[in-house]
C-alpha positions as a Python dict, from the first residue, in 0.01 Angstrom:
ca = {
    (1, 'X'): (0, 0, 0),
    (2, 'X'): (-213, -158, -325),
    (3, 'X'): (77, -459, -189),
    (4, 'X'): (15, -473, 149),
    (5, 'X'): (-352, -479, 125),
    (6, 'X'): (-378, -774, -79),
    (7, 'X'): (-61, -981, 136),
    (8, 'X'): (-310, -938, 458),
    (9, 'X'): (-626, -998, 251),
    (10, 'X'): (-441, -1313, 143),
    (11, 'X'): (-292, -1430, 458),
    (12, 'X'): (-608, -1271, 735),
    (13, 'X'): (-918, -1279, 470),
    (14, 'X'): (-882, -862, 514),
    (15, 'X'): (-751, -596, 481),
    (16, 'X'): (-652, -472, 815),
    (17, 'X'): (-674, -152, 977),
    (18, 'X'): (-599, 205, 791),
    (19, 'X'): (-218, 232, 696),
    (20, 'X'): (-27, 533, 746),
    (21, 'X'): (215, 451, 500),
    (22, 'X'): (374, 836, 509),
    (23, 'X'): (747, 792, 694),
    (24, 'X'): (683, 507, 852),
    (25, 'X'): (833, 142, 850),
    (26, 'X'): (773, -147, 715),
    (27, 'X'): (835, -317, 982),
    (28, 'X'): (645, -77, 1181),
    (29, 'X'): (384, -159, 932),
    (30, 'X'): (359, -499, 936),
    (31, 'X'): (413, -534, 1285),
    (32, 'X'): (90, -344, 1328),
    (33, 'X'): (-107, -572, 1116),
    (34, 'X'): (16, -915, 1276),
    (35, 'X'): (-112, -740, 1616),
    (36, 'X'): (-456, -595, 1450),
    (37, 'X'): (-515, -988, 1315),
    (38, 'X'): (-366, -1099, 1656),
    (39, 'X'): (-90, -1316, 1431),
    (40, 'X'): (256, -1478, 1570),
    (41, 'X'): (325, -1484, 1182),
    (42, 'X'): (734, -1401, 1148),
    (43, 'X'): (747, -1091, 973),
    (44, 'X'): (984, -1250, 738),
    (45, 'X'): (677, -1487, 620),
    (46, 'X'): (475, -1147, 549),
    (47, 'X'): (754, -980, 364),
    (48, 'X'): (807, -1303, 117),
    (49, 'X'): (453, -1274, 7),
    (50, 'X'): (442, -907, -39),
    (51, 'X'): (751, -871, -242),
    (52, 'X'): (565, -1149, -455),
    (53, 'X'): (298, -897, -500),
    (54, 'X'): (530, -605, -479),
    (55, 'X'): (618, -579, -902),
    (56, 'X'): (282, -616, -1020),
    (57, 'X'): (182, -361, -843),
    (58, 'X'): (489, -135, -940),
    (59, 'X'): (403, -230, -1304),
    (60, 'X'): (66, -109, -1265),
    (61, 'X'): (146, 252, -1063),
    (62, 'X'): (143, 552, -1278),
    (63, 'X'): (446, 670, -1093),
    (64, 'X'): (765, 884, -1233),
    (65, 'X'): (1120, 1007, -1100),
    (66, 'X'): (985, 1344, -948),
    (67, 'X'): (1117, 1680, -1076),
    (68, 'X'): (1488, 1747, -988),
    (69, 'X'): (1546, 1423, -860),
    (70, 'X'): (1795, 1274, -1175),
    (71, 'X'): (1942, 1633, -1195),
    (72, 'X'): (2031, 1591, -852),
    (73, 'X'): (2172, 1278, -822),
    (74, 'X'): (2377, 1290, -1065),
    (75, 'X'): (2533, 1636, -894),
    (76, 'X'): (2583, 1503, -574),
    (77, 'X'): (2715, 1161, -722),
    (78, 'X'): (3016, 1414, -907),
    (79, 'X'): (3109, 1582, -604),
    (80, 'X'): (3316, 1389, -276),
    (81, 'X'): (2941, 1304, -93),
    (82, 'X'): (2882, 988, -58),
    (83, 'X'): (2444, 861, -132),
    (84, 'X'): (2288, 607, 79),
    (85, 'X'): (1906, 491, 97),
    (86, 'X'): (1777, 539, 431),
    (87, 'X'): (1382, 445, 406),
    (88, 'X'): (1095, 287, 587),
    (89, 'X'): (1105, 23, 291),
    (90, 'X'): (1276, -290, 343),
    (91, 'X'): (1585, -369, 172),
    (92, 'X'): (1455, -595, -134),
    (93, 'X'): (1127, -363, -177),
    (94, 'X'): (1381, -72, -192),
    (95, 'X'): (1562, -251, -437),
    (96, 'X'): (1254, -351, -639),
    (97, 'X'): (1170, 35, -623),
    (98, 'X'): (1433, 200, -745),
    (99, 'X'): (1519, -27, -1010),
    (100, 'X'): (1166, -49, -1108),
    (101, 'X'): (1241, 385, -1181),
    (102, 'X'): (1548, 290, -1334),
    (103, 'X'): (1777, 482, -995),
    (104, 'X'): (1944, 188, -877),
    (105, 'X'): (2226, 290, -1027),
    (106, 'X'): (2331, 537, -803),
    (107, 'X'): (2303, 302, -480),
    (108, 'X'): (2451, 28, -378),
    (109, 'X'): (2213, -149, -145),
    (110, 'X'): (2445, -228, 143),
    (111, 'X'): (2466, 145, 212),
    (112, 'X'): (2208, 251, 402),
    (113, 'X'): (1941, 160, 672),
    (114, 'X'): (1606, 37, 584),
    (115, 'X'): (1251, -43, 732),
    (116, 'X'): (1391, -417, 857),
    (117, 'X'): (1673, -278, 1112),
    (118, 'X'): (1439, -110, 1281),
    (119, 'X'): (1060, -75, 1350),
    (120, 'X'): (1090, 271, 1468),
    (121, 'X'): (1259, 542, 1200),
    (122, 'X'): (1457, 727, 1403),
    (123, 'X'): (1666, 452, 1536),
    (124, 'X'): (1775, 388, 1152),
    (125, 'X'): (2026, 700, 1124),
    (126, 'X'): (2254, 517, 1292),
    (127, 'X'): (2261, 222, 1096),
    (128, 'X'): (2295, 417, 794),
    (129, 'X'): (2614, 590, 932),
    (130, 'X'): (2810, 280, 1030),
    (131, 'X'): (2722, 68, 699),
    (132, 'X'): (2834, 350, 509),
    (133, 'X'): (3154, 401, 772),
    (134, 'X'): (3261, 85, 694),
    (135, 'X'): (3196, -3, 316),
    (136, 'X'): (3392, 310, 218),
    (137, 'X'): (3614, 326, 489),
    (138, 'X'): (3524, 735, 611),
    (139, 'X'): (3455, 812, 981),
    (140, 'X'): (3107, 914, 855),
    (141, 'X'): (2942, 1152, 1145),
    (142, 'X'): (2575, 1258, 1169),
    (143, 'X'): (2647, 1646, 1158),
    (144, 'X'): (2796, 1645, 752),
    (145, 'X'): (2515, 1396, 648),
    (146, 'X'): (2136, 1533, 502),
    (147, 'X'): (1868, 1351, 501),
    (148, 'X'): (1638, 1441, 241),
    (149, 'X'): (1263, 1316, 240),
    (150, 'X'): (893, 1407, 219),
    (151, 'X'): (685, 1364, 542),
    (152, 'X'): (753, 1479, 880),
    (153, 'X'): (824, 1137, 957),
    (154, 'X'): (1191, 1195, 751),
    (155, 'X'): (1228, 1524, 952),
    (156, 'X'): (1253, 1371, 1271),
    (157, 'X'): (1478, 1067, 1156),
    (158, 'X'): (1727, 1358, 1021),
    (159, 'X'): (1701, 1533, 1373),
    (160, 'X'): (1726, 1233, 1588),
    (161, 'X'): (2041, 1120, 1406),
    (162, 'X'): (2178, 1465, 1385),
    (163, 'X'): (2165, 1557, 1020),
    (164, 'X'): (2086, 1863, 868),
    (165, 'X'): (1707, 1791, 707),
    (166, 'X'): (1613, 1922, 327),
    (167, 'X'): (1254, 1843, 301),
    (168, 'X'): (1037, 1828, -23),
    (169, 'X'): (672, 1914, -85),
    (170, 'X'): (573, 1655, -330),
    (171, 'X'): (455, 1451, -109),
    (172, 'X'): (73, 1498, 67),
    (173, 'X'): (227, 1731, 293),
    (174, 'X'): (239, 2133, 201),
    (175, 'X'): (557, 2336, 269),
    (176, 'X'): (454, 2512, 574),
    (177, 'X'): (373, 2215, 681),
    (178, 'X'): (745, 2052, 685),
    (179, 'X'): (825, 2402, 786),
    (180, 'X'): (590, 2345, 1114),
    (181, 'X'): (831, 2031, 1216),
    (182, 'X'): (1178, 2221, 1176),
    (183, 'X'): (1348, 2133, 836),
    (184, 'X'): (1659, 2284, 784),
    (185, 'X'): (1515, 2352, 417),
    (186, 'X'): (1207, 2331, 266),
    (187, 'X'): (1140, 2382, -79),
    (188, 'X'): (840, 2233, -381),
    (189, 'X'): (1070, 2020, -528),
    (190, 'X'): (1430, 1932, -603),
    (191, 'X'): (1444, 2166, -887),
    (192, 'X'): (1446, 2509, -649),
    (193, 'X'): (1814, 2643, -700),
    (194, 'X'): (1894, 2697, -338),
    (195, 'X'): (1876, 2279, -314),
    (196, 'X'): (2229, 2305, -466),
    (197, 'X'): (2414, 2583, -247),
    (198, 'X'): (2215, 2423, 43),
    (199, 'X'): (2434, 2060, -26),
    (200, 'X'): (2753, 2206, -57),
}
């Protein structure tokens, strides 16, 4: 959020509208900013400055890999399942973030779908399946896929593509709130013993 606001301030002299980043796509967020400032700037020009500001902001942010994440990634990597990123971040932004937290060894940036593929998060699922199918020469099906996220928009994205959804209450939404959006399983964090059996 800091990098987005700094980019808007540098380009337009103000931070712009209040941002809702929870599950949104970068394309959707930036499109809203450009509309707010009545700007015809190209998205790529905004992204270019944003990416310059992202790394220093990541370095200053006191974030961490959440409980259970690396254990689950290790478990999935050892199985016959495939990992891919399905995220509202633009591809280079996603790469910067997973690299910063030491998770880039688990994902190929060529597999997945990103916030520069479509502004509507619910359109990203088919993109991710097509890329994974092309990369691995396997016909991936939505009903054999699991979307993991921590927002209602993550759940909606999974449902829109016909995938199973696993919601994790490590963000600003509680277990009860995520359950209300119809996730197939909701857990406090990925240390929950139900996660492994759910993914089998």
